[in-house]
All heavy atoms as TSV, in Angstrom:
chain	resi	resn	atom	element	x	y	z
A	1	MET	N	N	118.008	127.005	96.220
A	1	MET	CA	C	118.437	127.910	95.207
A	1	MET	C	C	119.958	128.096	95.291
A	1	MET	O	O	120.520	128.278	96.362
A	1	MET	CB	C	117.759	129.315	95.399
A	1	MET	CG	C	118.104	130.280	94.368
A	1	MET	SD	S	117.018	131.715	94.603
A	1	MET	CE	C	118.131	132.997	94.227
A	2	SER	N	N	120.618	127.935	94.203
A	2	SER	CA	C	122.132	128.102	94.192
A	2	SER	C	C	122.555	129.548	94.216
A	2	SER	O	O	121.868	130.438	93.725
A	2	SER	CB	C	122.687	127.353	92.983
A	2	SER	OG	O	122.303	127.944	91.772
A	3	GLU	N	N	123.678	129.851	94.731
A	3	GLU	CA	C	124.224	131.053	94.749
A	3	GLU	C	C	124.980	131.398	93.469
A	3	GLU	O	O	125.633	130.514	92.886
A	3	GLU	CB	C	125.230	131.245	95.929
A	3	GLU	CG	C	124.556	131.131	97.244
A	3	GLU	CD	C	125.523	131.281	98.393
A	3	GLU	OE1	O	126.720	131.650	98.167
A	3	GLU	OE2	O	125.147	131.035	99.548
A	4	HIS	N	N	124.912	132.643	92.946
A	4	HIS	CA	C	125.626	132.983	91.725
A	4	HIS	C	C	126.678	133.988	92.096
A	4	HIS	O	O	126.358	135.011	92.771
A	4	HIS	CB	C	124.651	133.594	90.755
A	4	HIS	CG	C	123.675	132.583	90.247
A	4	HIS	ND1	N	123.905	131.602	89.325
A	4	HIS	CD2	C	122.349	132.414	90.563
A	4	HIS	CE1	C	122.875	130.839	89.070
A	4	HIS	NE2	N	121.871	131.368	89.895
A	5	ILE	N	N	127.825	133.750	91.645
A	5	ILE	CA	C	129.014	134.726	91.741
A	5	ILE	C	C	129.334	135.138	90.363
A	5	ILE	O	O	129.473	134.350	89.409
A	5	ILE	CB	C	130.220	134.008	92.381
A	5	ILE	CG1	C	129.844	133.441	93.778
A	5	ILE	CG2	C	131.335	135.068	92.539
A	5	ILE	CD1	C	129.281	134.431	94.778
A	6	TYR	N	N	129.435	136.426	90.228
A	6	TYR	CA	C	129.758	137.001	88.854
A	6	TYR	C	C	131.056	137.685	88.789
A	6	TYR	O	O	131.532	138.156	89.779
A	6	TYR	CB	C	128.630	138.072	88.504
A	6	TYR	CG	C	127.232	137.478	88.421
A	6	TYR	CD1	C	126.408	137.453	89.479
A	6	TYR	CD2	C	126.747	136.958	87.253
A	6	TYR	CE1	C	125.147	136.975	89.400
A	6	TYR	CE2	C	125.515	136.406	87.167
A	6	TYR	CZ	C	124.624	136.442	88.255
A	6	TYR	OH	O	123.450	135.992	88.181
A	7	LYS	N	N	131.641	137.629	87.638
A	7	LYS	CA	C	132.779	138.477	87.395
A	7	LYS	C	C	132.414	139.466	86.223
A	7	LYS	O	O	131.597	139.112	85.402
A	7	LYS	CB	C	133.964	137.613	86.848
A	7	LYS	CG	C	135.171	138.337	86.587
A	7	LYS	CD	C	136.384	137.418	86.348
A	7	LYS	CE	C	137.610	138.303	86.064
A	7	LYS	NZ	N	138.767	137.885	86.884
A	8	LYS	N	N	133.041	140.672	86.274
A	8	LYS	CA	C	132.730	141.679	85.214
A	8	LYS	C	C	133.976	141.926	84.449
A	8	LYS	O	O	135.062	141.993	84.969
A	8	LYS	CB	C	132.297	143.014	85.822
A	8	LYS	CG	C	130.896	143.009	86.362
A	8	LYS	CD	C	130.319	144.396	86.541
A	8	LYS	CE	C	131.097	145.287	87.512
A	8	LYS	NZ	N	130.360	146.548	87.815
A	9	ILE	N	N	133.842	142.100	83.114
A	9	ILE	CA	C	134.905	142.567	82.248
A	9	ILE	C	C	134.402	143.737	81.479
A	9	ILE	O	O	133.171	144.027	81.434
A	9	ILE	CB	C	135.377	141.453	81.276
A	9	ILE	CG1	C	134.153	140.964	80.392
A	9	ILE	CG2	C	136.023	140.322	82.035
A	9	ILE	CD1	C	134.620	140.028	79.317
A	10	GLU	N	N	135.316	144.531	80.955
A	10	GLU	CA	C	135.004	145.753	80.188
A	10	GLU	C	C	135.407	145.549	78.795
A	10	GLU	O	O	136.594	145.173	78.503
A	10	GLU	CB	C	135.624	146.965	80.863
A	10	GLU	CG	C	135.117	148.279	80.308
A	10	GLU	CD	C	135.540	149.429	81.157
A	10	GLU	OE1	O	134.898	149.791	82.113
A	10	GLU	OE2	O	136.598	149.961	80.797
A	11	LEU	N	N	134.565	145.812	77.887
A	11	LEU	CA	C	134.885	145.805	76.318
A	11	LEU	C	C	134.438	147.103	75.684
A	11	LEU	O	O	133.524	147.766	76.187
A	11	LEU	CB	C	134.152	144.619	75.726
A	11	LEU	CG	C	134.386	143.155	76.278
A	11	LEU	CD1	C	133.448	142.199	75.646
A	11	LEU	CD2	C	135.860	142.789	75.986
A	12	VAL	N	N	135.044	147.302	74.597
A	12	VAL	CA	C	134.608	148.462	73.733
A	12	VAL	C	C	134.171	147.903	72.351
A	12	VAL	O	O	135.097	147.241	71.676
A	12	VAL	CB	C	135.682	149.517	73.568
A	12	VAL	CG1	C	135.208	150.662	72.688
A	12	VAL	CG2	C	136.033	150.072	74.937
A	13	GLY	N	N	132.949	148.055	72.012
A	13	GLY	CA	C	132.495	147.647	70.648
A	13	GLY	C	C	132.400	148.830	69.810
A	13	GLY	O	O	132.213	149.991	70.273
A	14	SER	N	N	132.476	148.675	68.530
A	14	SER	CA	C	132.474	149.786	67.550
A	14	SER	C	C	131.718	149.380	66.323
A	14	SER	O	O	131.596	148.283	65.973
A	14	SER	CB	C	133.863	150.287	67.204
A	14	SER	OG	O	134.596	149.283	66.527
A	15	SER	N	N	131.187	150.465	65.663
A	15	SER	CA	C	130.464	150.256	64.343
A	15	SER	C	C	130.292	151.629	63.708
A	15	SER	O	O	130.030	152.605	64.396
A	15	SER	CB	C	129.047	149.662	64.621
A	15	SER	OG	O	128.300	149.680	63.504
A	16	PRO	N	N	130.317	151.632	62.435
A	16	PRO	CA	C	129.996	152.866	61.658
A	16	PRO	C	C	128.478	152.955	61.500
A	16	PRO	O	O	128.022	154.076	61.032
A	16	PRO	CB	C	130.709	152.647	60.308
A	16	PRO	CG	C	130.729	151.124	60.154
A	16	PRO	CD	C	130.867	150.609	61.490
A	17	ASN	N	N	127.749	151.915	61.801
A	17	ASN	CA	C	126.268	151.974	61.520
A	17	ASN	C	C	125.347	152.265	62.772
A	17	ASN	O	O	124.199	152.196	62.626
A	17	ASN	CB	C	125.914	150.610	61.022
A	17	ASN	CG	C	126.619	150.336	59.684
A	17	ASN	OD1	O	126.787	151.145	58.884
A	17	ASN	ND2	N	127.152	149.108	59.506
A	18	GLY	N	N	125.993	152.536	63.902
A	18	GLY	CA	C	125.116	152.931	65.099
A	18	GLY	C	C	125.467	152.327	66.364
A	18	GLY	O	O	126.221	151.330	66.412
A	19	PHE	N	N	124.859	152.899	67.347
A	19	PHE	CA	C	125.046	152.518	68.800
A	19	PHE	C	C	124.726	151.048	68.965
A	19	PHE	O	O	125.459	150.282	69.583
A	19	PHE	CB	C	124.231	153.459	69.647
A	19	PHE	CG	C	123.993	152.964	71.050
A	19	PHE	CD1	C	124.915	153.311	72.050
A	19	PHE	CD2	C	122.884	152.284	71.387
A	19	PHE	CE1	C	124.701	152.906	73.340
A	19	PHE	CE2	C	122.656	151.860	72.692
A	19	PHE	CZ	C	123.575	152.231	73.650
A	20	GLU	N	N	123.513	150.675	68.575
A	20	GLU	CA	C	123.028	149.255	68.778
A	20	GLU	C	C	124.001	148.203	68.112
A	20	GLU	O	O	124.290	147.168	68.765
A	20	GLU	CB	C	121.626	149.161	68.345
A	20	GLU	CG	C	120.887	147.990	68.954
A	20	GLU	CD	C	119.475	147.986	68.640
A	20	GLU	OE1	O	118.811	149.055	68.572
A	20	GLU	OE2	O	118.894	146.900	68.421
A	21	GLU	N	N	124.413	148.557	66.923
A	21	GLU	CA	C	125.280	147.520	66.319
A	21	GLU	C	C	126.652	147.497	66.954
A	21	GLU	O	O	127.294	146.444	67.019
A	21	GLU	CB	C	125.493	147.948	64.786
A	21	GLU	CG	C	126.249	146.918	63.999
A	21	GLU	CD	C	126.294	147.111	62.563
A	21	GLU	OE1	O	125.170	147.251	61.957
A	21	GLU	OE2	O	127.412	147.155	61.965
A	22	ALA	N	N	127.136	148.612	67.596
A	22	ALA	CA	C	128.383	148.642	68.278
A	22	ALA	C	C	128.303	147.681	69.492
A	22	ALA	O	O	129.187	146.861	69.830
A	22	ALA	CB	C	128.709	149.967	68.687
A	23	VAL	N	N	127.119	147.677	70.219
A	23	VAL	CA	C	126.828	146.781	71.352
A	23	VAL	C	C	126.805	145.297	70.871
A	23	VAL	O	O	127.450	144.470	71.406
A	23	VAL	CB	C	125.550	147.153	72.013
A	23	VAL	CG1	C	125.178	146.065	73.019
A	23	VAL	CG2	C	125.595	148.526	72.699
A	24	LYS	N	N	126.064	145.054	69.789
A	24	LYS	CA	C	126.007	143.739	69.269
A	24	LYS	C	C	127.390	143.166	68.772
A	24	LYS	O	O	127.697	142.010	69.062
A	24	LYS	CB	C	125.042	143.693	68.069
A	24	LYS	CG	C	123.568	143.845	68.452
A	24	LYS	CD	C	122.660	143.804	67.238
A	24	LYS	CE	C	121.319	144.061	67.670
A	24	LYS	NZ	N	120.347	144.124	66.516
A	25	ASN	N	N	128.195	144.022	68.198
A	25	ASN	CA	C	129.530	143.637	67.764
A	25	ASN	C	C	130.386	143.203	68.894
A	25	ASN	O	O	131.069	142.160	68.907
A	25	ASN	CB	C	130.232	144.749	67.009
A	25	ASN	CG	C	129.628	144.908	65.596
A	25	ASN	OD1	O	128.901	144.120	65.090
A	25	ASN	ND2	N	129.930	146.076	64.957
A	26	ALA	N	N	130.311	143.931	70.014
A	26	ALA	CA	C	131.108	143.543	71.192
A	26	ALA	C	C	130.570	142.273	71.835
A	26	ALA	O	O	131.477	141.393	72.120
A	26	ALA	CB	C	130.997	144.678	72.260
A	27	LEU	N	N	129.294	142.089	71.920
A	27	LEU	CA	C	128.727	140.858	72.427
A	27	LEU	C	C	129.054	139.619	71.597
A	27	LEU	O	O	129.388	138.512	72.113
A	27	LEU	CB	C	127.225	140.986	72.728
A	27	LEU	CG	C	126.800	141.991	73.763
A	27	LEU	CD1	C	125.338	142.161	73.812
A	27	LEU	CD2	C	127.389	141.591	75.176
A	28	VAL	N	N	128.892	139.736	70.345
A	28	VAL	CA	C	129.178	138.610	69.373
A	28	VAL	C	C	130.665	138.162	69.525
A	28	VAL	O	O	130.918	136.968	69.599
A	28	VAL	CB	C	128.810	138.951	67.935
A	28	VAL	CG1	C	129.377	138.022	66.972
A	28	VAL	CG2	C	127.314	139.012	67.780
A	29	ARG	N	N	131.495	139.122	69.553
A	29	ARG	CA	C	132.932	138.761	69.634
A	29	ARG	C	C	133.265	138.155	71.013
A	29	ARG	O	O	133.993	137.242	71.134
A	29	ARG	CB	C	133.803	140.094	69.394
A	29	ARG	CG	C	135.264	139.843	69.534
A	29	ARG	CD	C	135.814	138.789	68.593
A	29	ARG	NE	N	137.193	138.491	68.848
A	29	ARG	CZ	C	137.636	137.658	69.697
A	29	ARG	NH1	N	136.801	136.841	70.454
A	29	ARG	NH2	N	138.951	137.449	69.791
A	30	ALA	N	N	132.690	138.731	72.095
A	30	ALA	CA	C	132.994	138.224	73.417
A	30	ALA	C	C	132.496	136.791	73.596
A	30	ALA	O	O	133.142	135.963	74.227
A	30	ALA	CB	C	132.327	139.061	74.519
A	31	GLU	N	N	131.349	136.480	72.929
A	31	GLU	CA	C	130.801	135.188	73.024
A	31	GLU	C	C	131.733	134.050	72.495
A	31	GLU	O	O	131.677	132.925	72.890
A	31	GLU	CB	C	129.490	135.079	72.190
A	31	GLU	CG	C	128.642	133.888	72.438
A	31	GLU	CD	C	127.362	133.923	71.661
A	31	GLU	OE1	O	127.297	134.464	70.537
A	31	GLU	OE2	O	126.333	133.485	72.235
A	32	LYS	N	N	132.675	134.445	71.675
A	32	LYS	CA	C	133.632	133.398	71.110
A	32	LYS	C	C	134.555	132.912	72.252
A	32	LYS	O	O	135.115	131.808	72.080
A	32	LYS	CB	C	134.425	134.017	69.922
A	32	LYS	CG	C	133.595	134.252	68.767
A	32	LYS	CD	C	134.352	134.871	67.698
A	32	LYS	CE	C	133.459	135.128	66.436
A	32	LYS	NZ	N	134.194	135.778	65.376
A	33	THR	N	N	134.802	133.728	73.322
A	33	THR	CA	C	135.871	133.351	74.275
A	33	THR	C	C	135.323	133.380	75.704
A	33	THR	O	O	136.005	132.830	76.570
A	33	THR	CB	C	137.117	134.212	74.146
A	33	THR	OG1	O	136.796	135.531	74.265
A	33	THR	CG2	C	137.803	133.902	72.822
A	34	VAL	N	N	134.219	134.044	75.962
A	34	VAL	CA	C	133.671	134.233	77.358
A	34	VAL	C	C	132.469	133.312	77.502
A	34	VAL	O	O	131.538	133.479	76.715
A	34	VAL	CB	C	133.339	135.671	77.630
A	34	VAL	CG1	C	132.796	135.859	79.063
A	34	VAL	CG2	C	134.588	136.637	77.462
A	35	ARG	N	N	132.508	132.420	78.458
A	35	ARG	CA	C	131.389	131.489	78.732
A	35	ARG	C	C	130.479	132.132	79.798
A	35	ARG	O	O	130.920	132.915	80.588
A	35	ARG	CB	C	131.854	130.109	79.147
A	35	ARG	CG	C	132.643	129.414	78.051
A	35	ARG	CD	C	132.940	127.965	78.492
A	35	ARG	NE	N	133.751	127.893	79.691
A	35	ARG	CZ	C	135.073	127.781	79.756
A	35	ARG	NH1	N	135.759	127.722	78.674
A	35	ARG	NH2	N	135.635	127.650	80.929
A	36	ASN	N	N	129.286	131.726	79.774
A	36	ASN	CA	C	128.306	131.989	80.809
A	36	ASN	C	C	127.976	133.502	80.949
A	36	ASN	O	O	127.744	133.950	82.029
A	36	ASN	CB	C	128.774	131.447	82.211
A	36	ASN	CG	C	128.991	129.965	82.111
A	36	ASN	OD1	O	128.277	129.248	81.587
A	36	ASN	ND2	N	130.058	129.582	82.761
A	37	MET	N	N	128.024	134.296	79.798
A	37	MET	CA	C	127.597	135.616	79.907
A	37	MET	C	C	126.135	135.790	80.297
A	37	MET	O	O	125.297	135.074	79.772
A	37	MET	CB	C	127.913	136.312	78.509
A	37	MET	CG	C	129.326	136.526	78.229
A	37	MET	SD	S	129.633	137.689	76.789
A	37	MET	CE	C	128.666	136.861	75.481
A	38	ARG	N	N	125.820	136.703	81.184
A	38	ARG	CA	C	124.494	136.819	81.735
A	38	ARG	C	C	123.926	138.216	81.568
A	38	ARG	O	O	122.739	138.359	81.391
A	38	ARG	CB	C	124.478	136.454	83.197
A	38	ARG	CG	C	124.882	135.086	83.474
A	38	ARG	CD	C	123.845	134.100	83.011
A	38	ARG	NE	N	124.268	132.747	83.357
A	38	ARG	CZ	C	124.541	131.713	82.555
A	38	ARG	NH1	N	124.481	131.985	81.254
A	38	ARG	NH2	N	124.905	130.590	82.989
A	39	TRP	N	N	124.634	139.253	81.621
A	39	TRP	CA	C	124.125	140.609	81.507
A	39	TRP	C	C	125.155	141.528	80.981
A	39	TRP	O	O	126.434	141.224	80.954
A	39	TRP	CB	C	123.547	141.015	82.821
A	39	TRP	CG	C	124.428	140.951	84.002
A	39	TRP	CD1	C	124.535	139.929	84.850
A	39	TRP	CD2	C	125.493	141.930	84.405
A	39	TRP	NE1	N	125.463	140.120	85.763
A	39	TRP	CE2	C	126.072	141.322	85.522
A	39	TRP	CE3	C	125.909	143.093	83.957
A	39	TRP	CZ2	C	127.130	141.970	86.165
A	39	TRP	CZ3	C	126.925	143.741	84.601
A	39	TRP	CH2	C	127.539	143.192	85.716
A	40	PHE	N	N	124.744	142.738	80.588
A	40	PHE	CA	C	125.673	143.849	80.234
A	40	PHE	C	C	125.107	145.110	80.604
A	40	PHE	O	O	123.906	145.254	80.808
A	40	PHE	CB	C	126.003	143.784	78.698
A	40	PHE	CG	C	124.919	144.319	77.845
A	40	PHE	CD1	C	124.819	145.647	77.449
A	40	PHE	CD2	C	124.024	143.380	77.290
A	40	PHE	CE1	C	123.840	146.108	76.623
A	40	PHE	CE2	C	122.938	143.847	76.499
A	40	PHE	CZ	C	122.909	145.198	76.199
A	41	GLU	N	N	126.017	146.103	80.800
A	41	GLU	CA	C	125.554	147.495	81.068
A	41	GLU	C	C	126.400	148.425	80.181
A	41	GLU	O	O	127.556	148.123	79.888
A	41	GLU	CB	C	125.676	147.858	82.540
A	41	GLU	CG	C	127.075	147.886	83.102
A	41	GLU	CD	C	127.164	148.183	84.549
A	41	GLU	OE1	O	127.033	147.246	85.282
A	41	GLU	OE2	O	127.357	149.400	84.859
A	42	VAL	N	N	125.729	149.404	79.675
A	42	VAL	CA	C	126.550	150.387	78.868
A	42	VAL	C	C	127.105	151.435	79.744
A	42	VAL	O	O	126.346	152.198	80.466
A	42	VAL	CB	C	125.562	151.050	77.806
A	42	VAL	CG1	C	126.307	152.170	77.052
A	42	VAL	CG2	C	124.968	149.996	76.819
A	43	ALA	N	N	128.451	151.509	79.735
A	43	ALA	CA	C	129.095	152.484	80.670
A	43	ALA	C	C	129.402	153.777	79.988
A	43	ALA	O	O	129.376	154.867	80.593
A	43	ALA	CB	C	130.422	151.805	81.174
A	44	GLU	N	N	129.771	153.744	78.708
A	44	GLU	CA	C	130.075	154.977	77.929
A	44	GLU	C	C	129.621	154.820	76.510
A	44	GLU	O	O	129.643	153.781	75.953
A	44	GLU	CB	C	131.595	155.268	77.959
A	44	GLU	CG	C	132.188	155.470	79.289
A	44	GLU	CD	C	133.687	155.693	79.195
A	44	GLU	OE1	O	134.333	155.221	78.197
A	44	GLU	OE2	O	134.269	156.377	80.100
A	45	THR	N	N	129.387	155.980	75.918
A	45	THR	CA	C	129.029	155.970	74.425
A	45	THR	C	C	129.812	157.172	73.898
A	45	THR	O	O	129.794	158.246	74.369
A	45	THR	CB	C	127.535	156.222	74.254
A	45	THR	OG1	O	126.768	155.175	74.910
A	45	THR	CG2	C	127.208	156.153	72.770
A	46	ARG	N	N	130.527	156.849	72.767
A	46	ARG	CA	C	131.268	157.890	72.114
A	46	ARG	C	C	130.929	157.826	70.584
A	46	ARG	O	O	130.655	156.847	70.087
A	46	ARG	CB	C	132.708	157.740	72.281
A	46	ARG	CG	C	133.263	158.031	73.682
A	46	ARG	CD	C	134.714	157.753	73.838
A	46	ARG	NE	N	135.121	156.394	73.605
A	46	ARG	CZ	C	134.915	155.428	74.445
A	46	ARG	NH1	N	134.391	155.679	75.691
A	46	ARG	NH2	N	135.264	154.245	74.257
A	47	GLY	N	N	131.163	158.977	69.930
A	47	GLY	CA	C	131.038	158.988	68.509
A	47	GLY	C	C	132.213	159.770	67.893
A	47	GLY	O	O	132.696	160.735	68.404
A	48	TYR	N	N	132.600	159.364	66.723
A	48	TYR	CA	C	133.674	160.083	65.965
A	48	TYR	C	C	132.935	160.859	64.890
A	48	TYR	O	O	132.056	160.447	64.197
A	48	TYR	CB	C	134.526	159.086	65.289
A	48	TYR	CG	C	135.574	159.614	64.408
A	48	TYR	CD1	C	136.627	160.323	64.967
A	48	TYR	CD2	C	135.448	159.463	63.056
A	48	TYR	CE1	C	137.606	160.850	63.990
A	48	TYR	CE2	C	136.421	159.998	62.128
A	48	TYR	CZ	C	137.422	160.698	62.675
A	48	TYR	OH	O	138.449	161.223	61.834
A	49	ILE	N	N	133.279	162.251	64.834
A	49	ILE	CA	C	132.697	163.109	63.808
A	49	ILE	C	C	133.610	163.258	62.644
A	49	ILE	O	O	134.800	163.496	62.752
A	49	ILE	CB	C	132.532	164.505	64.558
A	49	ILE	CG1	C	131.601	164.395	65.728
A	49	ILE	CG2	C	131.883	165.516	63.504
A	49	ILE	CD1	C	131.586	165.666	66.630
A	50	GLU	N	N	133.014	163.083	61.479
A	50	GLU	CA	C	133.735	163.089	60.223
A	50	GLU	C	C	132.909	163.971	59.273
A	50	GLU	O	O	131.715	163.659	59.003
A	50	GLU	CB	C	133.849	161.663	59.682
A	50	GLU	CG	C	134.788	161.558	58.461
A	50	GLU	CD	C	135.003	160.088	58.134
A	50	GLU	OE1	O	134.124	159.552	57.428
A	50	GLU	OE2	O	135.969	159.486	58.641
A	51	ASN	N	N	133.537	165.034	58.875
A	51	ASN	CA	C	132.826	166.015	57.953
A	51	ASN	C	C	131.518	166.506	58.425
A	51	ASN	O	O	130.484	166.569	57.731
A	51	ASN	CB	C	132.656	165.389	56.527
A	51	ASN	CG	C	134.000	165.055	55.891
A	51	ASN	OD1	O	134.914	165.836	55.986
A	51	ASN	ND2	N	134.035	163.897	55.210
A	52	GLY	N	N	131.432	166.751	59.779
A	52	GLY	CA	C	130.235	167.234	60.426
A	52	GLY	C	C	129.122	166.316	60.706
A	52	GLY	O	O	128.066	166.611	61.129
A	53	LYS	N	N	129.405	164.983	60.384
A	53	LYS	CA	C	128.434	163.872	60.605
A	53	LYS	C	C	129.104	162.792	61.488
A	53	LYS	O	O	130.248	162.678	61.628
A	53	LYS	CB	C	128.032	163.343	59.311
A	53	LYS	CG	C	127.304	164.285	58.381
A	53	LYS	CD	C	126.856	163.658	57.092
A	53	LYS	CE	C	126.199	164.718	56.230
A	53	LYS	NZ	N	125.800	164.233	54.915
A	54	ILE	N	N	128.170	161.933	62.016
A	54	ILE	CA	C	128.669	160.788	62.761
A	54	ILE	C	C	129.357	159.795	61.825
A	54	ILE	O	O	128.727	159.300	60.827
A	54	ILE	CB	C	127.495	160.064	63.501
A	54	ILE	CG1	C	126.847	161.068	64.513
A	54	ILE	CG2	C	128.009	158.817	64.243
A	54	ILE	CD1	C	125.612	160.514	65.115
A	55	GLY	N	N	130.630	159.560	62.097
A	55	GLY	CA	C	131.412	158.685	61.275
A	55	GLY	C	C	131.551	157.249	61.820
A	55	GLY	O	O	131.711	156.344	61.141
A	56	HIS	N	N	131.521	157.170	63.236
A	56	HIS	CA	C	131.741	155.929	63.836
A	56	HIS	C	C	131.269	155.991	65.330
A	56	HIS	O	O	131.395	157.062	65.934
A	56	HIS	CB	C	133.232	155.634	63.866
A	56	HIS	CG	C	133.580	154.206	63.859
A	56	HIS	ND1	N	133.557	153.353	62.750
A	56	HIS	CD2	C	133.839	153.342	64.873
A	56	HIS	CE1	C	133.886	152.165	63.013
A	56	HIS	NE2	N	134.087	152.084	64.355
A	57	TRP	N	N	130.755	154.874	65.832
A	57	TRP	CA	C	130.264	154.764	67.188
A	57	TRP	C	C	131.195	153.896	67.970
A	57	TRP	O	O	131.707	152.855	67.427
A	57	TRP	CB	C	128.877	154.166	67.249
A	57	TRP	CG	C	127.831	155.060	66.745
A	57	TRP	CD1	C	127.367	155.200	65.432
A	57	TRP	CD2	C	127.040	155.921	67.505
A	57	TRP	NE1	N	126.378	156.117	65.401
A	57	TRP	CE2	C	126.110	156.591	66.644
A	57	TRP	CE3	C	126.958	156.294	68.893
A	57	TRP	CZ2	C	125.158	157.507	67.048
A	57	TRP	CZ3	C	126.051	157.184	69.322
A	57	TRP	CH2	C	125.167	157.792	68.439
A	58	GLN	N	N	131.485	154.220	69.317
A	58	GLN	CA	C	132.139	153.304	70.213
A	58	GLN	C	C	131.300	153.269	71.517
A	58	GLN	O	O	130.834	154.248	72.012
A	58	GLN	CB	C	133.544	153.856	70.580
A	58	GLN	CG	C	134.557	153.737	69.510
A	58	GLN	CD	C	135.957	154.192	70.062
A	58	GLN	OE1	O	136.062	154.971	70.979
A	58	GLN	NE2	N	136.937	153.683	69.451
A	59	VAL	N	N	131.109	152.042	71.960
A	59	VAL	CA	C	130.296	151.831	73.158
A	59	VAL	C	C	131.113	150.968	74.118
A	59	VAL	O	O	131.589	149.851	73.759
A	59	VAL	CB	C	129.004	151.083	72.804
A	59	VAL	CG1	C	128.169	150.882	74.042
A	59	VAL	CG2	C	128.146	151.907	71.836
A	60	THR	N	N	131.278	151.494	75.344
A	60	THR	CA	C	132.012	150.679	76.405
A	60	THR	C	C	130.970	149.897	77.192
A	60	THR	O	O	130.047	150.511	77.669
A	60	THR	CB	C	132.810	151.690	77.326
A	60	THR	OG1	O	133.750	152.331	76.544
A	60	THR	CG2	C	133.540	150.860	78.391
A	61	LEU	N	N	131.151	148.528	77.260
A	61	LEU	CA	C	130.271	147.691	77.960
A	61	LEU	C	C	130.945	147.043	79.146
A	61	LEU	O	O	132.155	146.674	79.079
A	61	LEU	CB	C	129.793	146.581	77.074
A	61	LEU	CG	C	129.080	146.924	75.748
A	61	LEU	CD1	C	128.846	145.606	74.880
A	61	LEU	CD2	C	127.770	147.612	75.980
A	62	LYS	N	N	130.172	146.871	80.207
A	62	LYS	CA	C	130.585	146.017	81.271
A	62	LYS	C	C	129.783	144.770	81.118
A	62	LYS	O	O	128.500	144.813	81.132
A	62	LYS	CB	C	130.442	146.651	82.625
A	62	LYS	CG	C	131.354	147.809	82.784
A	62	LYS	CD	C	131.182	148.431	84.177
A	62	LYS	CE	C	132.100	149.664	84.238
A	62	LYS	NZ	N	132.070	150.259	85.545
A	63	ILE	N	N	130.425	143.573	81.041
A	63	ILE	CA	C	129.680	142.336	80.826
A	63	ILE	C	C	129.891	141.451	82.041
A	63	ILE	O	O	130.994	141.302	82.551
A	63	ILE	CB	C	130.238	141.660	79.564
A	63	ILE	CG1	C	129.982	142.459	78.353
A	63	ILE	CG2	C	129.599	140.218	79.398
A	63	ILE	CD1	C	130.548	141.922	77.073
A	64	GLY	N	N	128.815	141.019	82.601
A	64	GLY	CA	C	128.816	140.082	83.762
A	64	GLY	C	C	128.689	138.608	83.277
A	64	GLY	O	O	127.787	138.310	82.483
A	65	PHE	N	N	129.450	137.710	83.877
A	65	PHE	CA	C	129.341	136.296	83.544
A	65	PHE	C	C	129.473	135.533	84.879
A	65	PHE	O	O	130.139	135.924	85.792
A	65	PHE	CB	C	130.287	135.784	82.508
A	65	PHE	CG	C	131.731	136.045	82.799
A	65	PHE	CD1	C	132.498	135.039	83.323
A	65	PHE	CD2	C	132.298	137.251	82.513
A	65	PHE	CE1	C	133.859	135.283	83.647
A	65	PHE	CE2	C	133.651	137.469	82.793
A	65	PHE	CZ	C	134.480	136.441	83.350
A	66	THR	N	N	128.888	134.351	84.934
A	66	THR	CA	C	128.938	133.516	86.144
A	66	THR	C	C	130.280	132.704	86.035
A	66	THR	O	O	130.674	132.288	85.035
A	66	THR	CB	C	127.816	132.559	86.288
A	66	THR	OG1	O	127.633	131.742	85.108
A	66	THR	CG2	C	126.489	133.256	86.557
A	67	LEU	N	N	130.889	132.594	87.295
A	67	LEU	CA	C	132.060	131.784	87.373
A	67	LEU	C	C	131.689	130.337	87.425
A	67	LEU	O	O	130.693	129.967	88.015
A	67	LEU	CB	C	132.882	132.159	88.647
A	67	LEU	CG	C	133.411	133.578	88.667
A	67	LEU	CD1	C	133.987	133.918	90.014
A	67	LEU	CD2	C	134.299	133.818	87.556
A	68	GLU	N	N	132.503	129.470	86.868
A	68	GLU	CA	C	132.204	128.082	86.851
A	68	GLU	C	C	132.804	127.465	88.190
A	68	GLU	O	O	133.764	127.880	88.747
A	68	GLU	CB	C	132.983	127.374	85.746
A	68	GLU	CG	C	132.357	127.825	84.342
A	68	GLU	CD	C	133.070	127.106	83.197
A	68	GLU	OE1	O	134.205	126.559	83.392
A	68	GLU	OE2	O	132.502	127.255	82.088
A	69	ASP	N	N	132.065	126.370	88.603
A	69	ASP	CA	C	132.549	125.663	89.881
A	69	ASP	C	C	133.829	124.902	89.466
A	69	ASP	O	O	133.859	124.399	88.329
A	69	ASP	CB	C	131.429	124.795	90.305
A	69	ASP	CG	C	130.287	125.455	90.891
A	69	ASP	OD1	O	130.520	126.563	91.417
A	69	ASP	OD2	O	129.132	124.927	90.898
A	70	SER	N	N	134.732	124.745	90.366
A	70	SER	CA	C	135.950	124.045	90.094
A	70	SER	C	C	135.722	122.510	90.275
A	70	SER	O	O	134.886	122.108	90.912
A	70	SER	CB	C	137.085	124.378	91.032
A	70	SER	OG	O	137.038	125.502	91.663
């Protein structure tokens, strides 16, 4: 069994349509430049209030990815 070494980065995804879409937006964007993503954890969730209603969601994610061998 090979050993896995991970690195974590932190990203903030956003969406006017909900928490889950904010997470998906962050992951889709990260996938364009980060290879070997393996897991994520939600560190923070925030919402922007506009006229007494939820106007926008922000979700801070920690994303783990495996390091490549040199």
